[in-house]
C-alpha positions as CSV (number, residue, x, y, z in Angstrom):
1,M,97.8,123.7,412.8
2,N,100.3,126.2,411.5
3,R,98.8,128.9,409.4
4,R,101.6,128.8,406.8
5,V,100.8,125.2,406.0
6,L,97.0,125.5,406.2
7,V,96.6,128.3,403.6
8,P,98.5,126.6,400.7
9,T,96.8,123.3,401.4
10,A,93.4,124.9,401.2
11,I,94.2,126.6,397.9
12,L,95.5,123.4,396.4
13,A,92.3,121.5,397.5
14,A,90.1,124.2,396.0
15,G,91.9,124.0,392.7
16,I,91.6,120.2,392.5
17,L,87.9,120.5,393.3
18,G,87.3,123.1,390.7
19,F,89.1,121.1,388.0
20,A,87.0,118.0,388.9
21,V,83.8,120.0,388.6
22,F,84.9,121.5,385.2
23,M,85.7,118.1,383.8
24,A,82.4,116.7,385.0
25,T,80.3,119.5,383.6
26,G,82.3,120.5,380.4
27,P,81.1,119.7,376.8
28,E,82.1,116.3,375.3
29,V,84.9,116.5,372.6
30,D,83.8,115.2,369.1
31,R,86.3,112.5,368.2
32,R,86.8,111.9,364.4
33,E,89.2,109.8,362.4
34,V,91.7,111.7,360.4
35,V,91.4,111.0,356.6
36,P,94.8,111.2,354.7
37,V,95.0,113.6,351.7
38,V,95.5,111.6,348.5
39,P,97.6,113.5,345.9
40,L,96.0,114.3,342.5
41,V,98.3,113.4,339.6
42,R,98.2,113.6,335.8
43,V,99.2,110.6,333.8
44,L,99.9,109.5,330.2
45,T,98.9,106.0,329.0
46,V,101.7,104.0,327.5
47,E,101.3,103.5,323.8
48,P,104.4,101.8,322.3
49,Q,105.0,102.6,318.7
50,G,107.6,102.6,315.9
51,L,109.7,105.7,316.0
52,R,112.5,107.0,313.7
53,L,115.0,109.0,315.6
54,T,116.4,112.2,314.1
55,V,119.4,114.4,314.8
56,T,119.3,118.2,314.2
57,A,122.3,120.2,313.2
58,H,123.2,123.4,311.4
59,G,125.7,124.2,308.7
60,T,126.7,126.3,305.7
61,V,126.4,125.1,302.1
62,E,129.8,124.7,300.4
63,P,131.0,123.7,296.9
64,P,132.6,120.3,296.6
65,I,135.4,121.6,294.3
66,E,137.0,125.1,294.2
67,S,139.6,126.0,291.6
68,E,141.8,128.9,290.6
69,L,141.8,129.4,286.9
70,R,145.5,130.2,286.0
71,T,147.3,130.6,282.7
72,Q,150.1,128.2,281.8
73,I,151.6,130.4,279.0
74,D,152.4,134.1,278.4
75,G,150.3,136.2,276.1
76,E,147.6,138.9,275.6
77,I,144.0,138.2,276.5
78,I,141.9,138.6,273.3
79,W,138.6,137.1,274.5
80,V,136.8,136.5,277.8
81,S,133.5,134.6,278.1
82,P,130.6,136.6,279.5
83,R,129.9,133.5,281.7
84,L,133.2,134.3,283.5
85,A,131.5,137.2,285.2
86,P,130.9,136.6,289.0
87,G,127.8,134.5,289.3
88,G,127.9,133.2,285.8
89,F,127.2,129.5,285.1
90,F,129.2,127.4,282.6
91,E,129.4,123.8,281.4
92,A,132.3,121.4,281.4
93,D,134.8,122.1,278.5
94,E,133.2,125.4,277.7
95,P,135.8,128.1,276.6
96,L,136.3,130.8,279.2
97,V,139.4,132.7,278.1
98,R,141.4,133.0,274.9
99,I,145.0,134.2,274.6
100,D,146.6,135.5,271.4
101,A,147.8,132.3,269.7
102,T,149.8,133.9,266.8
103,D,153.3,133.3,268.4
104,Y,152.3,129.7,269.4
105,E,151.0,128.9,265.9
106,Q,154.3,130.0,264.4
107,E,156.2,128.0,267.0
108,L,154.2,125.0,266.1
109,E,154.8,125.4,262.4
110,G,158.6,125.8,263.0
111,A,158.5,122.6,265.1
112,R,156.8,120.7,262.3
113,A,159.4,121.9,259.8
114,A,162.2,120.8,262.1
115,R,160.5,117.4,262.5
116,D,160.4,117.0,258.7
117,R,164.1,117.9,258.4
118,A,165.1,115.6,261.2
119,T,163.0,112.8,259.7
120,S,164.7,113.2,256.4
121,A,168.2,113.3,258.0
122,L,167.4,110.1,260.0
123,S,166.3,108.4,256.8
124,R,169.6,109.3,255.0
125,A,171.7,108.2,258.1
126,K,169.8,105.0,258.3
127,R,170.5,104.1,254.6
128,E,174.2,105.0,254.9
129,H,174.5,102.9,258.1
130,E,172.9,99.9,256.4
131,R,175.2,100.4,253.3
132,Q,178.3,100.5,255.4
133,Q,177.2,97.4,257.2
134,R,176.9,95.5,253.9
135,L,180.3,96.8,252.7
136,V,182.0,95.7,255.9
137,S,180.4,92.2,255.6
138,Q,181.9,92.0,252.1
139,S,185.3,93.4,253.3
140,A,184.8,96.3,250.9
141,A,184.9,99.0,253.6
142,S,186.8,99.7,256.8
143,V,185.2,99.1,260.2
144,A,186.0,102.7,261.2
145,R,183.8,103.9,258.3
146,A,181.0,101.7,259.4
147,D,181.3,103.0,263.0
148,E,181.0,106.6,261.8
149,A,177.9,105.7,259.9
150,R,176.4,104.0,262.9
151,D,177.1,107.0,265.1
152,A,175.6,109.4,262.5
153,F,172.5,107.2,262.5
154,R,172.2,107.4,266.3
155,A,172.7,111.1,266.3
156,A,170.0,111.6,263.7
157,D,167.6,109.4,265.7
158,A,168.3,111.5,268.8
159,A,167.8,114.7,266.9
160,L,164.4,113.5,265.7
161,R,163.3,112.6,269.2
162,E,164.3,116.0,270.4
163,V,162.3,117.7,267.7
164,Q,159.3,115.6,268.5
165,V,159.5,116.8,272.1
166,R,159.6,120.4,270.8
167,L,156.6,119.7,268.6
168,A,154.6,118.2,271.4
169,R,155.4,121.2,273.6
170,A,154.4,123.6,270.8
171,E,151.1,121.7,270.3
172,R,150.4,121.8,274.0
173,D,151.2,125.5,274.3
174,L,148.8,126.2,271.4
175,D,146.1,124.3,273.1
176,R,146.7,126.3,276.3
177,T,145.8,129.6,274.5
178,E,142.2,128.6,275.1
179,L,141.3,128.0,278.7
180,V,138.2,125.8,279.2
181,A,136.0,125.0,282.2
182,P,137.2,121.8,284.0
183,Y,133.6,121.0,285.2
184,P,130.1,122.4,285.2
185,G,130.4,125.3,287.6
186,R,129.9,128.9,288.5
187,T,132.3,131.9,288.6
188,R,133.1,133.3,292.1
189,K,135.4,136.1,290.9
190,K,137.1,137.3,287.8
191,S,140.6,138.9,287.8
192,V,141.3,139.4,284.0
193,D,139.9,141.2,281.0
194,I,140.4,141.7,277.3
195,G,143.7,143.4,276.4
196,Q,145.5,142.4,279.6
197,F,148.9,140.7,279.2
198,V,149.3,137.7,281.5
199,R,152.2,135.5,282.4
200,R,152.5,131.8,283.2
201,G,150.8,131.2,286.6
202,D,148.7,134.4,286.7
203,D,145.4,134.1,288.5
204,L,142.5,134.7,286.1
205,A,139.3,133.7,288.0
206,A,138.0,131.6,290.9
207,L,135.5,128.8,290.1
208,Y,133.5,126.2,291.9
209,A,131.6,123.1,290.8
210,I,127.8,122.9,291.0
211,A,127.0,119.3,290.1
212,Y,126.3,118.8,293.8
213,A,126.7,120.8,297.0
214,E,128.0,119.7,300.4
215,V,127.0,120.8,303.9
216,P,129.3,120.0,306.8
217,L,127.2,119.4,309.9
218,P,128.8,119.2,313.4
219,V,127.1,116.6,315.5
220,P,127.8,115.9,319.2
221,D,129.6,112.5,319.5
222,R,126.8,111.1,321.7
223,E,124.2,111.8,318.9
224,L,126.1,109.5,316.5
225,A,124.5,106.6,318.3
226,F,121.1,107.6,316.9
227,L,122.3,107.5,313.3
228,D,122.6,104.5,311.1
229,L,126.2,104.9,310.2
230,L,129.1,102.5,309.7
231,H,131.9,103.2,312.1
232,P,133.1,106.7,311.1
233,F,136.8,105.9,311.9
234,R,137.1,102.5,310.2
235,D,137.8,101.8,306.6
236,E,134.6,99.9,305.6
237,S,133.4,100.1,302.0
238,R,129.9,100.7,300.8
239,D,128.0,102.7,298.3
240,E,127.8,105.9,300.4
241,L,125.5,107.8,298.1
242,Q,123.1,104.9,298.0
243,D,123.0,104.0,301.6
244,G,123.7,107.2,303.6
245,P,121.1,108.5,306.0
246,I,118.6,110.9,304.4
247,V,119.0,114.6,305.4
248,H,116.3,117.3,305.1
249,L,117.7,120.8,304.9
250,R,115.5,123.9,305.6
251,A,116.2,127.6,305.3
252,D,114.5,130.9,304.5
253,F,115.9,132.1,301.1
254,A,114.6,134.9,299.0
255,G,111.7,135.4,301.4
256,V,110.5,131.8,300.9
257,H,110.9,128.9,303.4
258,S,112.4,126.1,301.3
259,E,113.4,122.5,301.8
260,W,116.0,120.3,300.1
261,R,116.8,116.6,300.4
262,G,120.2,115.0,300.4
263,R,122.2,112.2,302.0
264,L,125.1,111.8,304.4
265,V,128.2,110.7,302.4
266,R,131.1,110.8,304.9
267,T,132.4,111.9,308.3
268,A,135.3,114.2,309.1
269,A,138.7,112.7,309.9
270,E,138.7,113.5,313.6
271,I,136.7,114.7,316.6
272,D,136.8,118.4,317.4
273,A,138.7,118.6,320.7
274,R,137.0,121.8,321.9
275,S,133.4,121.2,321.0
276,R,133.4,117.3,321.2
277,T,131.6,117.1,317.9
278,V,132.1,115.0,314.8
279,T,131.4,116.7,311.4
280,V,129.2,114.7,309.0
281,V,128.9,115.8,305.4
282,A,125.6,115.9,303.6
283,R,125.5,115.9,299.8
284,I,122.7,117.5,297.7
285,D,122.6,116.7,294.0
286,D,121.9,119.4,291.4
287,P,121.5,122.2,294.0
288,Y,120.6,124.8,291.4
289,G,117.8,122.7,289.8
290,R,119.4,122.7,286.3
291,T,118.1,119.2,285.4
292,P,114.6,117.7,285.4
293,G,113.7,116.5,288.8
294,G,115.9,119.0,290.6
295,P,114.8,121.3,293.4
296,N,112.4,124.1,292.6
297,Q,114.3,126.5,294.8
298,P,118.1,126.8,294.3
299,L,120.4,125.9,297.2
300,P,123.2,128.6,296.9
301,V,126.7,128.3,298.2
302,G,127.0,130.2,301.5
303,L,123.4,129.6,302.7
304,F,123.1,128.7,306.4
305,V,120.7,125.8,306.8
306,E,119.1,123.7,309.5
307,A,119.5,120.0,308.9
308,E,117.3,117.1,310.2
309,I,119.1,113.8,309.8
310,E,117.0,110.6,309.7
311,G,118.4,108.2,312.3
312,R,117.7,104.7,313.5
313,E,114.2,103.3,313.6
314,I,113.1,102.0,317.0
315,E,110.3,99.5,317.5
316,N,108.0,99.7,320.6
317,A,109.4,103.1,321.7
318,V,107.5,105.2,324.3
319,V,107.8,109.0,324.1
320,L,107.2,110.8,327.4
321,P,107.7,114.4,328.6
322,T,110.8,114.9,330.7
323,T,108.6,115.6,333.7
324,A,107.9,111.9,333.8
325,L,111.6,111.0,334.5
326,R,112.6,110.8,338.2
327,D,115.9,110.3,339.9
328,N,118.0,107.2,339.2
329,G,116.3,106.7,335.8
330,Q,112.9,105.8,337.2
331,V,109.3,106.7,336.4
332,Y,106.2,106.5,338.6
333,V,103.5,104.1,337.4
334,V,99.9,104.1,338.8
335,D,98.7,100.5,339.2
336,A,95.1,99.1,339.0
337,D,94.6,99.8,342.7
338,G,95.5,103.5,342.3
339,R,98.8,103.1,344.1
340,L,102.1,104.6,343.0
341,R,104.9,102.2,341.9
342,F,108.5,103.0,341.1
343,R,109.7,101.6,337.8
344,D,113.2,101.3,336.4
345,V,113.2,102.1,332.7
346,E,115.8,102.2,329.9
347,V,116.0,105.7,328.6
348,L,117.3,105.7,325.0
349,R,117.3,109.5,324.5
350,N,116.9,112.4,326.9
351,Q,116.2,115.7,325.2
352,R,115.2,119.1,326.6
353,D,111.4,118.5,326.7
354,Q,111.0,114.7,326.1
355,I,112.5,111.3,326.7
356,V,112.4,108.1,324.6
357,V,112.0,104.9,326.6
358,S,113.0,101.7,324.9
359,N,112.4,99.2,327.7
360,G,110.6,98.9,331.1
361,L,107.0,99.9,330.3
362,R,104.0,97.9,329.0
363,R,101.2,99.0,326.8
364,G,98.2,100.6,328.8
365,E,100.2,101.4,331.9
366,H,99.7,104.9,333.4
367,V,102.9,107.0,333.8
368,V,102.8,110.0,336.2
369,I,103.8,113.3,334.6
370,T,103.1,115.4,337.6
371,S,105.9,116.5,339.9
372,L,105.6,114.8,343.3
373,R,107.5,115.6,346.5
374,G,108.1,112.9,349.1
375,A,106.6,110.2,346.9
376,V,106.7,106.7,348.4
377,D,106.4,103.4,346.6
378,G,102.9,102.1,347.3
379,M,101.3,105.4,348.3
380,R,97.7,106.0,347.0
381,V,97.1,108.6,344.4
382,R,94.2,110.0,342.4
383,V,94.3,110.2,338.6
384,A,93.0,113.4,337.0
385,E,90.1,112.3,334.7
386,E,91.0,114.5,331.8
387,T,94.5,113.0,331.5
388,E,92.9,109.6,330.7
389,K,91.3,111.1,327.6
390,E,94.3,113.2,326.6
391,S,97.0,110.6,327.1
392,A,96.8,108.9,323.7
393,Q,96.7,112.2,321.8
394,G,99.5,113.7,323.9
395,S,101.7,110.7,323.4
396,A,101.1,110.9,319.6
397,K,102.1,114.5,319.6
398,L,105.3,113.9,321.5
399,A,106.2,111.0,319.2
400,E,105.6,113.3,316.2
401,K,107.8,116.0,317.7
402,G,110.5,113.4,318.5
403,S,110.6,112.1,315.0
């Protein structure tokens, strides 16, 4: 046999023989069944409960009415109320400024004298007119003479009416020498003092009303769905002050954390095109606590406040952390066999750290709040024991935070 063929054949035969011996004498492999790893998950037990939604907003306190106190006559200021100083409080119809009334008193007296003369002249003209009418009827006087008496009577009547207008103007100007407060309010600024000569239309002071205060609150248009409001852009009548949602205002003022209560009374006329918000207005009665039952801490104009608006009340709502919400509006529920089930739910509200589910879950079900990758419907999971004990307490805390 050729050597070139014999050597490779011998090497191959030796290799096969060696492999057979190794397989026959080698250790036996321990064969074990692979046990799949079951994920450990945290859950919350579903506890439906009544929940009142709230909307949070921020705004600045504003007065409902602002006015410029202006003079309607010319004259010298002879008295200024100390309450007209910036920050001073005053009541409705309280005198604030007096102007020298001497000239206006004299004008009024002259108008009264003119009225008396005109009244007397009208009386004489009336008697003459009636006398000429009788003479004409008796053919004892000419018609021309009767016409002259009639014209004189009409002129005297017109003169009296003119004097009466002058008298009314004089009385009105005299009344205007004393400027009174148009409402209970507070002085923002003063621009006049004793001895100053003012002319008609001059600015004397800036005032604002304090019977109640208003706080414009910008609210995202999507948040309006959570408030119990009539349609904000439809003319529907109701007692706004009685029925508007309650608003709780909070702020730190004078080193003290204070709270005030008011109600929503109206909405703005339009949606803000840039921010997509609708401004709702809260009203707070007696913001300075000037009547019994008013707030202990004043709510001053210009204060920046946080507002919590009470919204709709939802029955059988379930509050969950946002980690429970999966793609496509689903949550993972662990069934009685310890298997994962995908569940479609109706999410009423999705906030930064929690969601409110209004439909799709039943009391006692376990919702997974652990992040799971590659989850499959029907896969087996293990529930962490401590979450069973904490679920009811955690759900209550979330609900309290959501309210």
